[in-house]
N, C-alpha and C positions, 0 to 999 in steps of 0.2 A: 388431558389436562388443559386448563384454560389458556395457559401461556403458550402451549403448542398450537392451539387453535388460532390464537391471535397472531403468532408469528407466521403461520401458514397463510392466513388472510393477507398479511402484510407482503409476504413474498409473492403471492399471486397478483396482488396489485402492482408490485414492482415489475413483474414479468409482463403485465399488460402495457405498462408504460414503455418498457424496453422495446417491445415489438412495435408499438405505434411510432415511437421516435426513430427507431432504426429504419422502418419502412419509408419514413419521410426523408431520411438523409443518408446514413451510412450504407445501408444495404444497396442503394443505387450506385454508390461509389464503388463498392466491391463487385457489383454485378456487371459493370462495364460502362464506364463513362466515355464520352466522345473523346477522340484523339488521345487515348491512353498512351503515355510516352513509352518508347522502347527502352529496354534495359541497356545499361552500358555493355558494350561488346565484350569487354574483358571478363566480366563476371556472369553475364547472360542470366540463366535461370537461378544462379546462386547469389544474385545481388541481395535478396532479402535476408540471406543468412548473415550478412554483415551486421545487420541490426541486432540479431541474436548474439553474434560473436561479441559485439561491444557491450551488450547487456551483461554478458558473463565477464568480460574484461573489467567492467566497472566494479563488479562484485569482488573480483580478484584484487584489484587495486585497493579497494577499501579494506579488505581483509589483510593485505600485506602492510598497509599503513597503520592500522590500529586494531586489527583483529576483529573488525566489524562489531565492536563492542557497543556502539550506540546507533540505533536505527534512525534517530531523528536527523542528524546531519547526513546520514547515508541516503535517506529518501530525498533530501534536498539535492544531493549530488546526482542521484539517478534521474530526477525530474529535469534538472538542468542539462544533463548529458543528452537525454532523449529529445528534449525540446530543440536543442541545437542541431541534432541530426535531422529532425523533421524539417526545421526551417532551411537547412542547407539543401536538402533534396527538393523542397518545395520551391525554392528560389530558382533552381535549375529547370524543374518540370512542374509548374504550378498546377495543383489540383485541390488544395485545401487552403483555408485561411491561415496566414502566418501567425506566429506568436510574438517574436521579438525582432526578427529580421524582415523588413518590408522592402525587399528589392527583388529584381529578377536578373538572372544571368544564364541565358539559354545556351551559352557556349561552354558551360562548365559540366564536367562529368559528375552526375548526381551521386554516384556511389563513392567516388573519391571525396567529394565534398562532405558526405555524411561521416565517413571514417575520420577525416581530418578534423571535423567539428568535435566529434567525441574525444579525440586525442587532446585537443587544445583545452577543452573544458576540464577534463580529468587532470591534465598536467597543471593547470592553474590551481585546482583544488587540492591536489596531492603531489606537490613538486618533488617530494622525496622518492616518488615512484617513477622517476624519469626513465630509468633503464627498462623497467617492465613495460611502460607505455610505448617506448621506442620499438621494443621487440614486437609488441602487438601491432603497431602501425606498419612496420616493415612486412610482417606476415600478411596482413590484410591487403596491402598494396603490391605484393610481390609480382602479381600478374598484370598490374595496371599499365606498366610501361611508362613512356614519356610522351610528350606532345602538348599541344595547346590546351586541349580539353582537360587533361590531367592537371596541368599547371593552374588553370582557372578553377578547377575543382578544389585544389588545395587552398587557393586564395579565398574562395567562397566559404569553405569550411572554417577558415580562420575568422572570417567576418561574422559568420553565424555564431561561433563560440563567443566572440567578443560582445555581440549583442546581448546574449543571455547573461554573460558574466557581468556586464555593466548594469543590467537591469536588477541584479540581485546584490549589488554592492552594499546598500544600506537597508537590507531586509530584516535586520534585527537578530539574525542568527548568531552573531558574535557577542551578544549582550550577556548580562549575568543578573541573577535575581536571588536575593537571600530568602531562605524559607525557614520558618519556625514551626515545628509540629504542634498540633492542637492538644488540648488537655480535656476538652469537654466530650461527653458521650457523642459518638458519631463522627468526631473529627479525626482526621488522618493521624496515625502514629507511625513512626518509622517501623518498617516490617523487620522481622528477625534477621540479624546479621548485617543491618545497614544503619547508617546515621545520616542519610541524605535522601533527597528525591532527585530524579533525573531531570535536569534542565528546566526548572520552573519557568524560565523566561520564554520557552518555546511557545507558550500561549499567546505571545505578542508578535511572533514572526509573521512577516508579510506572506499571505497565501499566494499560490500560483493562479488559482481560478476563482476562489471565493472573494467576495468583496471585503470581508473582514473575518478574523478568527471566530468571532461570536455570531456570525450570520445564522448558523443553525444550532445555536447553543441548546443543549438538551434540557428537558424538564427536570426539576430537582428529584433526588431520590425520595422514597417514601419515608414518612415519619417512623421513628424507632418503635413507637407503640402501635403501629398499624398492623393489620392482618397481612398485608402484602409483604411487609418487612419480615414478619415472623415466618411466613412460608418460605421466603428466599433464604432466611437464616438457617432454617432446618434443612432445606434442600442441600445447600452447600456444606453444612456441617456433616451430613450423613454421606453424601456422594463424593465430596471433595477431600475427604480426610486421607492423610498418609497411612494411618493405621485404622483398621476396623471399618473401612468404608463399605457401603452397600452397592457401589457401582459394579457394572458387569465387566467382563474381560474386554469386550469391544469398546466400552466407554473408556477404559484405561488405555486401550490402544489409540483411540483417536485423541485423547487428552495429550498423549506423548507425541503423536504425529504432528499435531498443529502447534506444538509448543515452540517450534522454530519461529524466528522473527517473521512477521507477516510480509514485509517487503521482499524478503528472500523467497518465501514460499509462493507468493502470488506472481512474482516475476517468473518463477519456474513454470507456473501454470500458463502464463502468457507465452513462454517459449514453446511449450507442448502444443497448445492449440494453434499457434501461428504456423507451426510445421504441418499440423493436420490440415489446415485450411489453405495451405500453399499461397499465402499472401505475397504480393509483389513488394518491391522496395519501399514505395511510398506508403502503401497501406500498412505495412509492418512498422514503419517509422511512426506513423500516426497512432497506431494501437499502443505502442510502448510509451509514447509521449503522454497520451491521455491516461494510461494505466498508472504511470508514475506520478503524474500531477495529482491524480485522485488519492494515491497512497500518501503523498506528502501532505496534501491538504487535510486528509483525514486525521493525521497526527496533530497538525496544528489546531484544527477545530476540536479534536478530542482533548488536547492539553488545555485549551481554553475552558472547557466544561469541567475537567478534572480539578484544576486548581481553583476554579470558581467555587465549586461545591465542597471541595476538600474533605471528601467522605472516606471513612476508614475502610480498610480491606477486611475480608472475612476473618483472616487470622487474628486481627486485633479485636474485631467485633465479638468473636467467639470466646476469646480469652478474657475479655473485659465485659462480658454480658451482664454481670451483676451490677454494672453502672449505667445500663441503658434505659432504666425506668420501666422495663417491661417484665411482668411476671411470667410471660410465655417463653422467654429465651433463657436457656441454662448455660452458665459459664463452664468452660473447660480449659483450664490454665495450661494444659499440656497439648492442646490441639495443634496439629501441623497440617499445612496444605500438602496435597499429593506431590505437586511440583513446586519449585521455588517461586515465591511471590515477588514480582518486580517492584522496585522501590518508587512507586508513584501511586496516586490516589485511585480509588475504585471506580468512580462514576463519571463518565461511562467507560465501558471496555473499549479501548482503542483497537485492540486486537480484532474485536467484532466489527468495529467501524471500518478498519482497513479491508477486511474480508468482504463486507457488503459493498464498499466503494469499488473494489476491484471487480467483483461479480457484476455490478451494474454497468461498469464501463465495458468490460469484455462482451457482455451480452448485447450492449448497445452498438458497439463497433461492428461486431460480427453478425448482427441482425436477428439473433435469437438466443434465448436463455438455455434451451434444451440441446446442449452440445455435450456429448459424452467425452470424458477424458479420464486419464489416470496419471498419477505422478508419485514420486518418492519424496521423502523428507529426511533431512539430516538428523532430526531429533526423534525419529520413529523408533518404536520397539522393534528389535530384529525379527520378532515373530510376526510383525505386521508392517513390512517396509514400504508397501505401496497400497494406496487406497484409490478406489474407482468411484466416479460420480456420473450422474446422468445429466446434470445441469450445473451452471455456475451458482445458482441460488441454493441448491442442495449443499454444495461445498461450503458456501458462506454460512449456512445454518449450522452445519456440523462444526465449522471453525468456531462459531460463537459458543455453541454448547460445550465445546472442549474446555472453555475457561471455567465453567462451573464444575465440570468433572475433575479438573486439575486443582480445584479449591481456591482459585485466584479471584473470582468475581461472584457477586450476587447475580441472580437471574435478571433483576431489573436493570443492572448495569450492562449486561449483554444485549438485552432488548433495546435499550437506549442506543447502544453502539450500532446495532443493525440499522436502526432508523437514521441515525446520523450519517453513517457511511453511504446509505442509499441516496440521501439528499446531496451529499458531496459528489458522488458519482454522477448523478443526474445533472447537477449544475455544471460540472466539468465538461460533460459530453454536449450539453445544450449550448454552451457559451464559447468553447474553444475549438479551433481547427476544423471548422465545418467545411463540407465539400463546397467548392466553388460552383455557383449556380450557372 
């Protein structure tokens, strides 16, 4: 099919970019930079595990606070946490460009600084989880002991946390915006079971790496009377239906597998490959900082395009097809998507954007796209709990395709999401946390 060929060409081009950029920067850092700092004595080869531990702790804190119901503020919190950890480590053992904290403290324990920074950011964002965070801090630092380096590490971590918290004070995340659903053909209608959209104001939140939310605004969706729209309409109507669908068993499996929130799933991928590659403390901190910046910015950029175009979801389009002005589309008032449709506009698919952004960053930081990995998903069908991939781009492609199989997006929305995510990931990698020359 033409759309498969075009996505294949797009992914090959992305892979070439990743390889070239990685060879120019990150691969050199991972392969052995001069004067690579020694790990803190108390954690030695386990220091990098602290980054993964606090990545999990952040997810636990968000879940305990609000059930992880909204991925938008969650990605903001994850990006802030990992940027603070990166800056804390980098101030003690400089190897990369800093993000918010521009100082050096060679007398501080970098591992202690990282843990302290994560604790302080999460405590500021989720004060009701003080007990959980204190328990996690005590567990992480149980073997650190006392002394000047530990004390300086705690102080440095607090300064790194304060730097990122201060930078995000007026970022627009606490704003509000009223939304009124459309009435014209092609305009967004509230999806079944909802009378709201998720945080329309997120389209104006200050990005972490992008210059503005609209920097990579996607092209508009096709006209309702176009052949492209008709093809996408028929594809999702037939493959994405809850009843009578023509999708295969495997397509149903990966629709369910990738239904989990993108930020949860792609951080899990990050943990898997970080362990596989045996990254050290600084490299692991940088990888998770860039990964979560890209995820957060992909949501912000995606929301900008979604709200700007205000395009209806397949469930509305199929039920109201008699109003779209096209004789080629047939209405089905009883049509339901295979999985529940999120209450936000269709174009582009931010799920696809986050997957492409994550894949681009992971491949760029690790120096290659073709890294095999497998992982589980909390939303998977019990008959298919784990999926295996030979590259990050393969996973991103299946992640995007899952949204059509689930009945949640038109194909053009997932294609636009892939392109947007790749642009966000490239920009984040090219502009932030570069290795010190």
